[in-house]
C-alpha positions in Angstrom: -0.2 -0.1 0.3 2.5 2.4 0.8 4.7 1.7 -3.0 1.2 2.3 -4.5 0.7 5.2 -2.4 4.2 6.4 -3.4 3.7 5.6 -7.6 0.0 6.8 -7.5 1.6 10.4 -6.4 4.6 10.3 -8.7 1.9 9.6 -11.6 0.1 12.8 -11.0 3.8 14.9 -10.6 3.6 15.1 -7.0 7.1 13.8 -5.6 7.1 12.0 -1.9 9.5 10.6 -0.2 9.4 7.1 1.9 9.0 9.0 4.9 6.0 11.1 3.7 4.6 8.2 1.9 4.6 6.0 5.6 3.7 9.1 7.5 0.4 9.2 5.2 -0.2 5.3 5.7 0.5 5.3 9.6 -2.3 8.6 9.6 -4.9 6.2 7.1 -4.5 3.0 9.8 -4.8 5.7 12.8 -7.9 7.3 11.2 -9.4 3.9 10.1 -8.6 2.7 13.6 -10.1 5.6 15.3 -13.6 5.3 13.1 -14.0 1.8 14.1 -13.2 2.5 17.4 -15.5 5.1 17.3 -18.5 3.4 15.5 -18.3 -0.3 18.2 -17.9 2.0 21.6 -20.0 4.8 20.5 -22.6 3.0 18.9 -22.8 -0.7 18.8 -21.7 -1.2 22.0 -23.7 1.6 24.1 -27.0 0.2 22.4 -25.9 -3.2 23.3 -25.0 -2.2 27.0 -28.4 -0.1 27.5 -30.2 -3.3 26.4 -28.4 -5.6 28.6 -29.1 -3.3 31.3 -32.6 -3.1 30.8 -33.1 -6.9 29.8 -34.7 -9.1 32.2 -33.0 -12.2 30.7 -30.2 -13.1 32.7 -27.7 -14.0 29.8 -27.8 -10.7 28.5 -27.5 -9.0 32.0 -24.3 -11.2 32.8 -23.0 -10.1 29.4 -23.4 -6.6 29.8 -22.0 -7.0 33.7 -18.3 -8.5 32.9 -17.8 -6.8 29.8 -17.7 -9.6 27.1 -18.5 -7.6 23.8 -16.2 -4.6 25.0 -13.4 -6.7 25.4 -14.2 -8.5 22.2 -14.5 -5.2 20.0 -10.7 -4.5 21.5 -9.9 -7.7 20.3 -11.3 -6.6 16.8 -9.3 -4.0 16.9 -6.0 -5.2 17.2 -7.1 -7.7 14.6 -7.8 -4.8 12.2 -4.8 -3.6 13.0 -2.9 -6.1 12.6 -3.9 -6.7 9.1 -3.7 -3.2 8.2 0.2 -3.6 8.9 0.5 -6.2 7.0 -1.0 -5.3 3.7 -0.1 -1.5 3.6 3.3 -1.7 4.6 6.8 -3.1 3.4 7.6 -6.7 4.3 10.6 -6.4 6.3 10.3 -3.1 7.3 10.8 -1.8 10.8 7.8 0.2 11.1 6.0 -3.1 10.3 7.8 -5.3 12.5 6.9 -2.9 15.2 3.3 -2.4 14.5 2.8 -6.1 14.1 4.6 -7.3 17.1 2.5 -4.4 19.2 -1.0 -5.7 17.3 -0.1 -9.2 18.1 0.6 -8.5 22.2 -2.8 -6.6 21.8 -4.5 -9.7 20.5 -2.9 -12.1 23.1 -3.5 -9.9 25.6 -7.2 -9.0 25.0 -7.9 -12.8 24.1 -7.1 -13.7 27.4 -9.6 -10.8 29.1 -12.0 -12.0 26.3 -11.9 -15.4 28.0 -11.9 -14.4 31.5 -15.1 -12.4 30.5 -16.4 -15.6 28.9 -15.6 -17.7 31.6 -17.1 -15.3 34.4 -20.2 -15.1 32.2 -20.5 -18.8 31.7 -20.1 -18.9 36.0 -22.9 -16.6 36.4 -25.5 -18.4 34.5 -24.6 -21.5 35.7 -24.8 -20.9 39.1 -28.5 -20.8 38.4 -28.5 -24.1 37.9 -29.0 -26.6 41.7 -26.8 -29.0 39.7 -23.8 -26.9 38.7 -24.1 -25.0 42.1 -22.9 -27.9 43.9 -19.6 -28.1 41.8 -16.5 -26.2 42.5 -17.0 -24.3 39.5 -15.2 -21.2 40.6 -12.3 -23.0 41.5 -12.2 -25.2 38.2 -12.8 -21.9 36.2 -10.0 -19.8 38.3 -7.7 -23.0 37.2 -8.3 -22.0 33.6 -7.8 -18.8 34.1 -4.5 -19.6 35.1 -3.4 -22.3 33.1 -4.3 -19.6 30.6 -2.1 -16.6 31.7 0.5 -18.6 32.0 0.0 -20.0 28.6 -0.4 -16.4 26.9 2.1 -14.6 29.0 4.6 -17.3 27.8 3.7 -16.8 24.0 3.8 -12.9 24.6 7.2 -13.1 26.0 8.2 -15.3 23.1 7.2 -13.2 20.7 9.0 -10.0 22.3 12.2 -12.1 22.5 11.3 -13.1 18.7 12.0 -16.5 19.9 10.0 -20.1 19.5 7.6 -20.6 22.3 8.9 -24.0 22.5 11.9 -22.9 23.7 10.5 -21.4 26.9 8.5 -24.4 27.2 11.5 -26.3 27.2 13.0 -23.9 30.0 10.1 -24.5 31.7 11.0 -28.1 32.3 14.0 -27.5 34.5 11.7 -25.2 36.4 9.3 -28.0 37.7 10.3 -27.9 41.0 10.2 -24.0 41.2 7.0 -23.9 39.4 5.0 -26.5 42.0 6.8 -24.3 45.1 4.8 -21.3 43.4 2.2 -22.5 42.5 1.5 -25.3 45.5 -1.9 -23.5 46.4 -3.7 -23.4 43.2 -3.0 -26.6 42.6 -3.8 -28.0 46.1 -7.2 -25.7 45.8 -7.9 -27.4 42.4 -7.4 -30.9 44.0 -9.1 -29.8 46.8 -12.6 -29.0 45.1 -12.4 -31.7 43.1 -12.2 -33.5 46.2 -15.3 -31.9 47.5 -17.4 -31.8 44.6 -16.8 -35.6 43.9 -17.6 -36.7 47.8 -20.8 -33.9 48.0 -18.9 -32.2 50.8 -19.7 -28.7 50.6 -21.5 -26.0 48.7 -22.5 -22.8 48.2 -25.1 -22.3 50.8 -24.3 -24.7 53.7 -23.9 -24.3 57.1 -20.1 -24.9 58.3 -18.9 -24.8 61.4 -15.2 -25.0 61.5 -13.5 -24.3 65.0 -10.2 -24.0 64.3 -10.7 -21.3 61.7 -13.5 -19.2 63.9 -15.7 -20.1 61.3 -19.4 -20.9 61.9 -21.7 -19.1 59.3 -23.1 -19.7 55.5 -20.4 -20.4 52.7 -21.0 -17.6 50.4 -17.9 -18.8 48.1 -15.7 -21.5 47.0 -12.5 -20.5 45.1 -9.4 -21.6 43.7 -7.6 -21.5 46.9 -9.7 -19.9 49.6 -13.4 -20.4 50.8 -15.3 -17.7 52.4 -17.7 -18.4 55.3 -19.7 -15.2 56.2 -20.4 -15.7 60.0 -23.6 -15.5 61.9 -22.0 -12.0 63.5 -21.5 -11.2 59.8 -17.4 -11.3 60.4 -16.1 -13.2 56.9 -13.9 -16.2 57.7 -11.3 -17.1 55.1 -10.1 -20.8 54.8 -7.7 -22.5 52.5 -9.7 -24.9 50.3 -7.1 -27.4 51.1 -7.9 -27.3 54.9 -11.4 -28.7 53.9 -9.4 -32.0 53.1 -7.0 -32.1 55.3 -8.9 -31.0 58.2 -12.4 -32.0 59.5 -15.2 -29.2 59.7 -18.8 -30.0 60.4 -21.3 -29.1 57.8 -25.0 -28.5 59.0 -26.6 -28.9 55.7 -28.5 -32.8 56.5 -29.6 -31.1 59.3 -31.1 -28.0 57.3 -32.7 -30.8 54.9 -33.9 -32.8 57.5 -36.6 -30.4 58.5 -35.9 -30.3 62.0 -33.1 -29.1 64.7 -31.9 -30.9 67.7 -32.7 -29.4 71.1 -30.4 -31.6 73.6 -30.8 -29.7 77.0 -30.8 -30.7 80.3 -31.7 -29.1 83.8 -30.5 -29.9 87.1 -33.5 -31.1 90.0 -32.0 -30.6 93.4 -32.3 -34.5 94.6 -33.6 -33.7 98.3 -36.8 -32.7 96.4 -36.7 -36.5 94.8 -39.4 -38.7 96.8 -42.8 -40.9 96.3 -45.9 -39.1 95.4 -49.0 -39.1 98.0 -52.3 -39.6 97.1 -53.0 -35.8 97.7 -50.2 -34.9 95.3 -51.5 -37.8 92.8 -55.0 -36.4 92.6 -54.2 -33.3 92.5 -52.0 -34.1 89.3 -54.6 -36.2 88.2 -56.7 -32.8 86.8 -54.0 -32.1 84.7 -55.1 -33.7 81.0 -51.8 -34.7 80.1 -51.5 -36.6 83.3 -54.6 -38.4 83.5 -53.6 -41.4 81.1 -50.5 -41.9 82.1 -51.5 -41.9 86.1 -54.6 -44.1 85.7 -52.6 -46.7 83.7 -49.6 -46.4 86.0 -51.3 -46.8 89.0 -53.7 -49.9 88.1 -49.8 -51.6 86.6 -48.6 -50.5 89.8 -51.6 -51.7 91.9 -51.5 -55.0 90.5 -47.8 -55.7 90.9 -47.8 -54.8 94.3 -51.0 -56.7 94.7 -49.3 -60.2 93.1 -46.4 -59.5 94.9 -48.3 -59.4 98.3 -45.7 -57.0 99.4 -45.9 -54.8 102.7 -47.1 -51.3 101.2 -47.3 -49.6 105.1 -43.2 -49.6 104.3 -41.4 -47.1 101.8 -38.7 -49.3 100.7 -42.0 -52.4 99.8 -43.4 -52.2 96.1 -43.2 -50.0 93.1 -44.9 -46.6 93.9 -45.0 -43.2 91.5 -41.9 -40.7 92.2 -42.4 -37.3 91.2 -39.5 -37.1 89.3 -40.9 -39.7 87.1 -44.0 -38.2 86.7 -42.8 -35.2 85.9 -40.8 -36.7 82.7 -44.1 -38.4 81.6 -45.7 -35.2 81.9 -42.9 -33.6 79.4 -43.2 -36.6 77.2 -47.0 -35.6 76.8 -46.4 -32.0 76.8 -43.5 -32.4 73.7 -46.1 -34.4 72.0 -48.7 -32.0 71.9 -46.5 -29.0 71.0 -46.9 -27.7 67.6 -42.9 -26.7 67.2 -42.1 -30.4 67.8 -41.4 -32.8 64.9 -43.0 -35.8 66.2 -41.5 -38.1 63.5 -38.4 -37.6 65.2 -36.2 -38.7 68.4 -38.3 -37.4 71.0 -37.6 -38.1 74.6 -36.7 -37.0 78.2 -34.6 -39.1 80.3 -32.1 -39.0 83.5 -28.4 -38.8 83.1 -25.9 -39.4 85.5 -26.3 -37.8 89.2 -23.4 -35.1 89.4 -22.6 -32.5 92.4 -24.8 -30.1 90.7 -27.9 -32.5 90.9 -30.1 -34.6 89.3 -29.3 -33.7 84.9 -33.4 -34.5 83.3 -32.2 -33.7 79.5 -34.9 -33.3 76.9 -34.2 -34.4 73.8 -36.4 -34.0 71.2 -36.0 -31.9 67.5 -37.6 -28.8 66.3 -40.0 -28.7 63.4 -38.4 -25.8 61.8 -34.6 -25.2 61.1 -34.4 -21.0 61.1 -32.5 -20.3 63.7 -34.7 -17.3 65.2 -37.8 -19.8 65.2 -35.7 -22.5 66.7 -34.4 -20.7 69.9 -38.1 -19.5 70.4 -39.6 -23.0 70.2 -36.8 -24.2 72.8 -37.0 -21.1 75.2 -40.9 -21.3 75.7 -40.4 -25.3 76.3 -37.8 -24.6 79.0 -39.7 -21.6 80.2 -42.9 -23.9 81.2 -40.8 -26.3 82.1 -38.9 -23.9 84.9 -42.7 -22.1 85.6 -44.7 -26.3 86.5 -41.6 -27.8 88.1 -43.0 -26.7 91.6 -46.2 -28.4 91.1 -44.2 -31.8 91.4 -42.6 -30.7 94.7 -39.2 -30.5 92.8 -36.4 -27.5 92.8 -34.3 -27.1 90.7 -30.5 -27.2 91.8 -28.9 -23.9 91.8 -25.4 -23.0 93.3 -25.7 -20.9 96.5 -25.3 -16.9 95.1 -23.8 -14.0 97.3 -27.4 -12.5 98.3 -28.1 -16.4 99.3 -24.7 -16.1 101.4 -25.9 -12.5 102.8 -29.6 -13.9 103.6 -28.1 -16.8 105.6 -25.3 -15.0 107.6 -28.1 -12.8 108.6 -29.8 -15.3 109.9 -26.8 -16.2 111.9 -26.7 -13.3 113.9 -28.1 -12.6 117.4 -31.0 -10.7 118.0 -30.0 -7.4 120.1 -30.7 -7.5 123.3 -33.4 -5.4 124.4 -32.2 -3.0 127.4 
């Protein structure tokens, strides 16, 4: 093209030097490049971006958000400049070599950025699928980005050096140990991500608890090298991805999927308040609808047993009798069976644990019919509020370590009364 311009000018009687004809070709290349840039970015891409921002389709929003078309347009501009330099400048000239090299570096760089935008767009779209959401796609895509960046970096260096990329790749073989050390975390993270996905150990949205790293919250991101957990206090904990394979952690997903969350809490009863029920106490408790069936059936069972055994019931040591703590257990079971917040198809029991110096632990073991944290805590609190309020009806006392106020009251009672004059 440069030679043709010079010959055309000479044919009409104008003489131009090689430098002037080169300047005209470079000006023409720059003019065409500017016009193409304005058309693409001011007209085409502006219309596409405006449509994508107002579109209800997710794929259009994702493409606009991750600037896929903008980077593809810049890639196309580099290709056009490269083609113009090859066609319009002298082959083998230094100017052509500089422009072609710069254009090819531009093409490689924006090819990499376009690939990044394409992967980010695919990741956004695939996260809408429940099946794809279980896979560590972010870690895999980050691994692809890393490999692509290394490959493009080698291509750019070889292009600037004017050497074959194979020479650089052969030299990298001797640096394998160094590369393994530098990229140790990404490699371990990629392997860990595949293992987490293959074994269905973790996915975004799971409730993860890992005390070693101070993590207790929802998983928000599974990356190539790190996993982000938003704790319930709204802090964010970052855990190395490989640590989820090498260390143990608790995933509460199964609890959430089961539809019930466990209540496992006990109160300590003062053992000195445990006794056999008297007839008056039994008659009073029998007025409660939840205890009527239990007391009637248990009374008949014990009466039949004692009659068959022909025991002397004048001594409390003989025969079988109802106790206030056993009746309390029966009441709590009936209360939980009728509670609207308790899951009736899961384990439900009220049991005694081994006595301790703090008293006799009476434990409630049941499951709520919701896994929502606030609702779960509300149901659990209501149950124990009721338990603490009704325990006096069974003539039982809660064991409680004496407080400073108890000590002061005790000392005040021990002080002798003042002598009257």
